[in-house]
Structure formats: structure tokens, C-alpha cells
PADO-922054 format. One record per residue (C-alpha): residue number from 0; residue in one letter; x negated, y negated, z negated. Coordinates in pm, 1 decimal. Each point is the difference from the previous one (the first is absolute). Example, Ala and Ser with C-alpha at 12.3 -4.5 7.8 and 13.67 -1.06 7.14 Angstrom:
> seq,type,px,py,pz
> 0,a,-1230.0,450.0,-780.0
> 1,s,-137.0,-344.0,66.0
// end
This chain:
> seq,type,px,py,pz
> 0,m,-426.1,-1529.9,-2354.2
> 1,e,97.4,391.7,66.6
> 2,k,101.8,44.5,371.9
> 3,l,261.0,318.8,119.8
> 4,i,-65.4,249.1,244.9
> 5,a,212.8,201.7,185.1
> 6,k,-63.0,371.4,58.7
> 7,a,169.9,333.7,138.8
> 8,s,-119.3,293.2,88.4
> 9,i,57.7,387.4,194.0
> 10,q,-129.7,315.2,63.2
> 11,i,126.4,95.4,412.8
> 12,r,-51.1,295.3,154.2
> 13,k,-198.1,-94.3,294.3
> 14,p,-423.9,-3.8,60.4
> 15,i,-105.9,-369.1,-90.2
> 16,n,-82.7,-76.9,371.9
> 17,e,383.8,31.6,94.9
> 18,v,114.7,-226.6,-319.6
> 19,f,-289.6,-231.7,70.0
> 20,e,74.0,-54.9,354.3
> 21,a,408.9,-28.6,-51.8
> 22,i,-66.5,-326.5,-173.7
> 23,v,-281.5,-141.1,169.6
> 24,d,225.8,81.8,372.5
> 25,p,307.6,-213.4,65.7
> 26,t,100.8,266.2,230.4
> 27,k,30.3,202.5,-269.5
> 28,m,81.6,-273.8,-249.2
> 29,n,310.2,-63.5,164.5
> 30,h,160.0,347.4,-82.1
> 31,y,22.3,-89.7,-427.0
> 32,f,-107.2,-377.4,-37.1
> 33,i,-4.9,-235.9,292.1
> 34,k,184.8,-97.8,279.1
> 35,s,-325.2,-103.9,198.7
> 36,s,-345.1,-108.9,6.6
> 37,t,-225.3,-212.5,169.6
> 38,g,-262.8,268.9,-6.3
> 39,q,-222.0,264.5,-204.8
> 40,l,-49.1,-98.7,-366.3
> 41,e,-377.8,-114.1,-23.9
> 42,t,-292.1,-95.0,-154.5
> 43,d,27.9,-437.5,48.8
> 44,k,261.6,11.0,257.5
> 45,t,324.0,-156.1,-138.5
> 46,v,354.6,144.2,202.6
> 47,e,338.8,-100.5,-4.1
> 48,w,264.6,246.9,-203.7
> 49,t,364.8,22.9,119.5
> 50,f,251.0,195.3,-243.3
> 51,p,306.3,141.8,92.9
> 52,e,211.2,-279.6,-261.0
> 53,f,-161.2,-317.3,80.3
> 54,s,-9.6,-160.4,350.6
> 55,e,-372.6,-183.4,-60.7
> 56,s,-359.0,162.4,-25.7
> 57,f,-204.2,-20.9,-280.7
> 58,p,-385.7,-26.1,55.1
> 59,v,-248.5,292.6,-122.2
> 60,t,-357.6,-47.7,-41.1
> 61,g,-193.8,342.4,-44.6
> 62,k,-284.8,-79.0,-252.4
> 63,k,-220.0,283.5,12.6
> 64,i,134.1,384.0,167.7
> 65,t,-171.4,260.9,-47.2
> 66,y,65.4,336.7,163.4
> 67,n,194.4,214.3,-177.4
> 68,t,-36.6,-148.5,-363.2
> 69,y,62.2,-314.6,-44.3
> 70,i,260.0,-282.9,208.4
> 71,s,-16.1,-383.1,-173.7
> 72,f,177.7,-212.1,125.6
> 73,d,172.1,-392.1,-28.4
> 74,w,410.3,-61.5,55.5
> 75,s,-13.6,-293.5,-260.8
> 76,g,50.5,-272.3,272.7
> 77,g,-303.5,-183.4,-240.4
> 78,l,59.3,118.9,-357.6
> 79,p,-350.4,-16.5,-167.4
> 80,n,-98.0,342.5,-63.1
> 81,q,266.7,207.1,131.4
> 82,l,-150.7,261.2,73.9
> 83,v,163.9,329.3,76.2
> 84,e,-239.4,313.7,35.2
> 85,i,135.5,395.3,48.5
> 86,v,-275.9,306.8,-77.7
> 87,l,87.8,357.5,149.0
> 88,s,-187.7,217.6,-168.8
> 89,p,-0.6,415.7,111.4
> 90,f,176.8,193.8,-198.7
> 91,g,47.1,431.3,3.2
> 92,d,76.2,143.7,355.8
> 93,n,15.5,-264.5,247.3
> 94,s,240.4,-228.2,-234.2
> 95,t,-122.1,-397.1,-130.2
> 96,v,62.0,-220.8,-281.6
> 97,v,81.4,-359.0,144.0
> 98,k,-15.7,-284.0,-313.2
> 99,i,73.3,-338.4,127.1
> 100,t,-93.1,-295.1,-239.9
> 101,e,122.3,-344.3,51.2
> 102,h,-155.5,-325.0,-132.1
> 103,e,43.6,-184.3,-193.6
> 104,m,310.9,-201.5,-177.0
> 105,s,48.7,-254.6,-245.0
> 106,d,110.4,156.2,-373.6
> 107,d,281.0,-235.0,-28.0
> 108,a,364.1,52.6,114.6
> 109,e,-50.4,-89.0,378.8
> 110,g,-257.0,274.3,20.7
> 111,i,122.8,305.8,-217.1
> 112,l,252.4,-55.1,249.8
> 113,i,-211.5,30.4,282.2
> 114,m,-164.3,274.7,-167.5
> 115,m,276.4,182.6,9.1
> 116,r,135.0,-24.7,319.4
> 117,q,-337.8,63.9,148.1
> 118,t,12.6,312.1,-212.8
> 119,e,288.6,108.5,135.4
> 120,g,-70.0,-97.2,317.2
> 121,w,-338.4,222.0,41.5
> 122,a,222.3,276.1,-159.0
> 123,n,238.3,-22.6,279.6
> 124,f,-300.4,-32.7,250.8
> 125,l,-153.1,346.2,-119.8
> 126,a,334.2,194.7,-13.1
> 127,c,97.5,-125.8,424.1
> 128,l,-370.5,118.5,71.5
> 129,k,-6.5,318.7,-177.5
> 130,a,367.2,69.6,173.5
> 131,y,-141.0,-118.1,297.2
> 132,l,-313.5,202.4,8.0
> 133,e,124.5,312.5,-137.9
> 134,y,380.4,6.3,119.4
> 135,d,31.7,-228.8,344.7
> 136,i,261.9,-186.1,-210.6
> 137,n,56.4,-390.1,-19.9
> 138,l,130.4,-84.5,-357.7
> 139,r,0.0,-397.6,106.1
> 140,t,191.9,13.9,222.3
> 141,g,343.6,-187.6,-141.2
> 142,a,-211.6,54.4,-344.4
> 143,f,42.6,-386.7,-81.9
> 144,d,316.3,-104.1,225.1
> 145,f,194.3,-97.7,-339.5
> 146,m,-267.4,-249.1,-82.0
> 147,f,126.3,-228.2,344.5
> 148,q,323.1,55.2,-3.0
> 149,k,150.9,-358.3,-29.8
// end
């Protein structure tokens, strides 16, 4: 059976080191993605991420972190083969292309829904990252309140 993956990419007009740090450093990530973290994302280290919309925290395990080029982590809660990979590439003068791939979902109705949600989520992550780094704006603030109204 085929497996599905979620993908998203964007160009950010900032040097690769600034983009890399904004992804692994929780004091930067809390300006566009998470509310808090128990530490910096590192190879073979598990941290807990808390998001603004949820009261619980989520374990995230750094798998391989290569300075300025590659970040991978597992945040699946133990699901097999559920790896997030972020590849950073310099582009032009002081820009960075960020490509994200999340592996892998089943090729069935449930897997398709998960793949669609994850693709949407990673596109949002990248837009928030770009807005933060280029314009110092937190797009996430209030963006998902509608999803949690009773």
C-alpha cells in the first residue's frame, strides 16, 4: 500500500542562520508557533511543546539536527514512521527556502484527512514563520479561536 506525505515550502527573505534559529529556539518559536517549550530542539532530545490553543503539552523528539541545513523530529506520540523533516537552502542574497515534509500517512480515507490537515498546518507554520522573521508579526494570535468555541 502506498503511503502519503504532507509537504509545504516557502522562501523567507532572511539569512539561513536566522531561519534555522527561529525553528529550533523556543524563545523565537513562541513568537509565531508555540506558547512554550521545555528546551531547544536538539538531536536525541525530547522537549515538551505547549500551543496557545491547548492546555496539554506534546512531546517532540529531535531526531537529527544539522546546523543551518536540516531539522528532523518526531511529534507523533509513538506512531511509526511519522517523521517531520525541514530542509533549509540558501537562495539569492540573504534568502532561505524552507521545505517541510511530514511522513507518512496511510493511503486510505483517514490518512488522506490527516495528510490534508498536516499540509494545511505546515503551510500555516511557514506563513507564520515568514511573517515573524520578515515583519515581526505573530499571525497565530487569535487565528484558531473559532475552532475552540463551544
